[in-house]
N, C-alpha and C positions, 0 to 999 in steps of 0.2 A: 148381788149381796154376798159378802164374805162373812160367814158365821164365826170365823176364827178371831176376827177383830171387830165384828158387828159394823161393817162399813158398806154403805150403799153407794154405788157409782153409776153414773149415766152421763150422757152428753147430748146436746142438740145435734140432729143429723146435719143441719146446714152450718154448724159451727157458731161461734159467737161473733157479733158484729162490733166494730170499733165504736167507741163513744156511746155506748148503749147501757141502760140500766136493766137489771134482771132481778126477778124474785123467784126463789125456789120454794115450792110448797110440797110437802109430803103429808098425805092424809093421816089424821090421828088414828086411823084404823091400824096403822103399822104398830101402834103402841098398845093395842088391845082395848077392851071395853072401858078400862079405867082412865085411859088417856083422854083428857078433856079438850085439847086443841091440836090443830095441825102443827107440824114441824115446819118452820119457815125462816128464811133470812133473805137479805137482799145484797147485791153487789153490783158493780158497774165495771165496764171495760175502759181501758185508757182512751182518752180523747186524743186524736192526732193533733198535736200542737205545732204551729209553724215555727221552725227553728232557723230557717235561712233560705235565701233565694240567690240565684246567680244568673245573669249579672245583677249586681246590687241595685236596689230600688233607686231610681233617679240618676243612675250612671249614664255617662255620655261617651262618645268616641269609641263605642264597642266595635271591634273588628268583625267584618262580615264572615270571617273564617270561623266564628263561634260555632261549636258543634251543636249545642242546644242550650235552651234556658232550663234551669234546674230549680226544683223546689224540694226542700227537706222538711219532713214531718218527724215528730218525736217517735211515732210508731207508724206502721203501715196503715194505709186506708183500705177499706174493703175493696176486693177485686172488682166487684160490679159497680163501684164508684169511679174507678180509674178508666173513664170513657171520655170521648171527645165532647160529649154534651156538657161535661163538668169542667173541662179544661179548654178555655177559649183564648186564642191569640189574635190580637188586633194589630194591624199595621196602619198607623195614622188614622185610627178610629174605625177601620173596616176589618171585619173578620177575615182571616186567611185560612186556607186549608192546611192541615197539619200532615206530617209524614204518616205513612202507614204505620199502624200499631202505636201511635202516640195516644196518650202519654206513655212513655216507656218506663216500666218499673225497673229501677236500678238497684233495688234491694235496700233494706234498712230504712224504709220510709222515704226514699229518694225517688223522684220522678222527673223525667226529661221530656221536652217537646221542642219542636222547631218547625218552621214553615216548609211545606213540601217543595217549594221552589227556591229555598234558601233565603238567607237574610239579605235585605236590600240596603244599599248605601243611603245615608242621610235620612233615615226613617225612624219614627218613634214607635216602639212596640209596647203593648200593654198585655200582660197576662192576667186573666180573670179565672179564678177557680171557685166553683160553687161551694157554698158553706155546707152543703149536704155531705161532702166528703168527710167531714169531721164527726158525723153521727148525730143522733138526737140530742146528746148532751154537749155538743160542740158549739161553735160560733153560729150566729144567725146572720153574719155579715160576709159578703164575698171576700176572698183572699185575692188581693190584686197588687201588682207592682208594674213599674214601667222603666224602660231604658231606651236609649237611642244609639243608633249605629253612627260611625264616623262620617262626617261630611268631608269629602276630599278637597284639599286646597292645592292650587297650582304652585309648584315650587321652582320650576325651571322651564324656560322657553328657548326654542331654537327655531329661527334666529332669535337672538336676545331682544327683549323689549327695548325699543328706542334705537336699535341698530340702524344706521342710515348708510351703511356701506356693504349691504348684502350682495354677494355675487349672484347674478341671475341663474347661473348654472347650479347653484346650491338651492335647489327647489324644494327639498324635503323640509316639512314643517313638523316639529314635535313639541310635545308638552308633557312634563313629568308631574305627577300628583303624589301627595304624601300618603294617600290611602287609595284603596280600590275604588273604581268608578263603576257606574252602571253600563255594562257592555252593550246591553240591548238598546239603551237610550243613545249610545254613541252611534249605533248603526241606523237610527231612525232618521229619515230624510229631513233635512233642514236643521239638524242639531249641531252640525259642524259646517262652518262657512269660512271662506277666505275671500275677502273683498279687495278688488283692484280698483282704486280710486272710486270706491262706492259701488262697484259692479261685482256681483257674485261670480266667482270662477267655478268651472267644472272641476271636481276633485276626484282623486283616486279614492277607493274605499278605505276609510280609516282603519288602521291596524292598532290593536291594543295588546300590550305585553303585560300580563298580570304579575309577572315576576318582579318588574320594577315600576309598574303603574305608568307606563309610557304610551302615549297616543302618537301615532305617526301618520301623516298623509302628505299629499303633494298635489299641486295644480296639474291637471292633465296636459295642458299646453305649456307648462313651465312658468317661470317668472320672467318679467320683462325688465 
């Protein structure tokens, strides 16, 4: 209390929470015996409103080099609401583990998240955020959006498709894609085959160059 300007000041120890209504009540006793009613008024804190997401909802062909998915709120959410239980990432309908410390608070109401194992090619991702992050006065509907990563297309073959004059000594086979591929899938047995008149040949381990999205391999015994 400051008697110079008759001002009473106080604050909640835990601070104010986003999107919440408050009522202040000071007892009528502060005004002496003739004061008939308490001093009171109400106010509310700003509701975190969704202002934007990235990648945009419904976008496709997203590069797997994406650092993180980002959601922007008009104001920061409460720190105890920025937890993995409230921020869920689905890959093709299945929940995936997030990076440590996700969702990352980027400041000014912006939060980022990404899968711990990185984004996978040709996949649909859905972000679901609990409505609880907007506070009691906020929305009662989940905040959700989805996007998909690029599906790689083959753009160049060596030997060229339909080439009927390949020299057997040129045994290396390569294929160039327009986007990154799933390197783990490339190395899974049975996912790369070279058939000689219908018979599968033994191959060298496929090599993948992520700089130009090229897969290279060769038949162990060469071409005939």
